[in-house]
N, C-alpha and C positions, 0 to 999 in steps of 0.2 A: 697715262689715262687716255683712251681714245677720244678724239675730238668729235663732239656731237653738235657743234655750232650750226652746220648746214641744216640739220633737222629742225632745230629750234627756230631758225630764221624762216624756213619754208612753212612751218606750222603757223607762225605769227603772221606771215604774209597772207596765208589762206584765210585766217580769221579776219584780217583787215579787209580783204576782198569781199568776204561774206557780209561784213558790217557796212561797207560802202555800197554794196548792191542789195542791201536788205529790203529796200522798197520793192525790188523786182522779185525777191525770193519769198516774201512773207505770205503770198497767196498760193504758193506751190509747196510741194513736198520737200523741196530743197531748203526751206527755212530751218529745218532741223539741223542742218550743218552748223549753224551759228552756235547753239548751245553745245553741240558735240565738239566743235573746235575750241570753245572756251574750256570745256572739261579737259580736252587733250593738252592744251597749253598749260593748264594748272598742274596736271599730273607730271608732265615733262619738266617744267621749270621747278616744281617742288622736288622732284627726284634729283635734279641737277644740284640742288642745294641741300640734299639729304633731309628734307622735311618729313619724308614718309618712312624713314628707316625704323625697322623693328627687328631687334636681335641682329643688327648689322646687315640687314637685307631690306630692300624695298620691293621684293617680288610680289608681295601680297597686293600692293596697289596696282601693279601691272596685270595681275590675274583678274582683278576687278575690271581694269580698263579693257582687256581683251574680250571679256564677256559683253561689256557695253558696246565696244567697237564692232564685234562680229554681229551682235543683234541689230545694230544700226545698219550695217551693210545688207543684211538679209532683209530688213525692213524696206530699204531703198529698192532692192530688186523686186520685192513683193509688190511695190507700187509702180515700178517701171513696167513690169510685165502685167498684161491684162488677161491672157488666156488662162483658163482653169488648169490646164495641163502644167503650165509653168508655175503657177501658184502652188499646186499640189507638190511639185518637185521641190520647191523651196521649203515647204513644211517638212518634207522628209529629210532634206539636207540639214536643216536646222536641228531636227531631232537627233540626227547622227552626230552632229557637232557637239550638242549638249551631252550626249552619251559618252563620247570620248573624253570630253573635259571632266565630267564627273568621275569617270573611272581613273583618269590621270590623277586627279586630286586625291581620290581615295587611296590609291596606291602610294602616293607621296606622303599621306597622312598629315599634311600641313598645307596651308594656303601660302606659306612664305617661301615656296620653291616654285619657280616659273613652270606653268603647265605647258611644256613644249609640245607634247604630242597633241593635246587638245587644240593648241594654236595652229599646228600644222594641219590638222583635220579641217578646222574652220577655213583656213586659207585655201586648202584644196577645193573645198566646196565653192568658195567665192570665185576662184579661178574658173571653175566649170561654168558658173553663171555668167561670167564675163564672156566666155567663149560662145555661150548661147546667144548673148546679146549681139556679138560681132557676126555670128552666122546670119542672124536676122538682118543686121545692118547691111551686110554685103549683098544679100539677096534682094534688098529693097533700096539700093543706092539711088534709084530714080525718084524715090518718094521724098527724100529729105537730104538737105545739105549737112553732112555729118560734121563738118568743121564748125558749124554754128549751133550744133546740138549739145547742150550741157551734159546729157547722158553719155555722149561719146567720150567727152573729156574725162568724166568721172570714171567710166568703165575702163578707159585706157590706163588711167592712173592705178586703179584697183588691180588690173591684170598684172602690170609690172610689179606692184607691191606684193600681192598675194602669191603669185607664182615665184617671185624672188624670195619671199620668206620661206616657202616650202623647200626650195633648193638650199638656201642658207642654213636652215635649221636641220636639214638632213646631214649636211657636212658638220654642223655644230655637234650633233649626237655622235657622229663618226669620230671626230677628234677627241671628244670626251671619252669614248670607249677605248681609244688607243692611248689614253693618258698623254696626249700631246696638244692640249688645248691652247697652250701659250703661243704656238706657231700660227694659230688661226685667229687670234684676237684682232689683229690689224686688218686682214682681209675681210673679216666679219664687220668691223667698224666701217670700212670703206663702202662695202656694198649695202649695209644698212643705211648709211648716209645717202647713197645713190638712190635706192628705191623709195625711201621716204621723201627725198627731194622731188623725185618724179611724181609721186602720189600727190603731195600738197601743191605742187606747181600746177598739176592738172586740175585740182580742185579750184585753185585761184583763178585759172582761165575760165572754167566752167560757169562761174557765178556771173560773168559778164554777158552770158547769152540767155535768151528767153527759153523757158520750158515749152516743148511742143504741146499744142492743145490736146492732142490725142496720141496715144501710144497703142500699138496693136500686137506687141510681142506676146 
C-alpha cells in the first residue's frame, strides 16, 4: 500500500499554522482556510482508516471533497482578483468545471467512482488562474514584496498542485487504458505525496504573512 504519511503530516501542519495565526486571518478572506483544512484532515484521516468505505470504495467522499475544494479555490481567486474581466473569466471557468464534472458523473452512473476528468478540468482552470496571477505579479514586482505576500505562497502551491494533478491524471488514464496500471502505482504515489506536500507547505508559510490591504488584479 502506497505511503501517504507525508500528505497527512503536511495537511495537519497547515491546519496548525492556520489555527496559530487565526487572529491574523479572521478579518481576511483567508480565515476560510481553517474550516477547509479541518474538513480536508477529516476526509483524509477518515479515508486512511476506511471510515468512508461504501461497497469497498471511498471515492464518493473524494468526489464530494473535490467539489468543495475546487469551489473553494475558485472562491479565493474571485476575491484575489478585483477587475471585472478576471471575475467574469472565473465564472466561466467555474461553469466549465461544473459541466465536465456533471457529465463525468452521469457517464459513470455512480458517485462511487472518482470523477477523474472533472477533477482534471477543474485543475486545468485553477492552473490558468495561477498563471494569470503570476503574470500580474511579474509585471508589478516594484509594487509588492512577493515573498511576504500570502497570495504568492498560496498561488505557488496551487500551481504545483493543480498542474501536477493534470499531468499525473493524464498518465493515470493512459496506464488504465493500456491495462498496465500496476506499474504506475508507486510513481503516482510519489508525485501525489510531492505535490500535496508542496501545496500544504505553501499554505503553512502563507498564514504567517499579512494580507495586502488592496489587490488590483
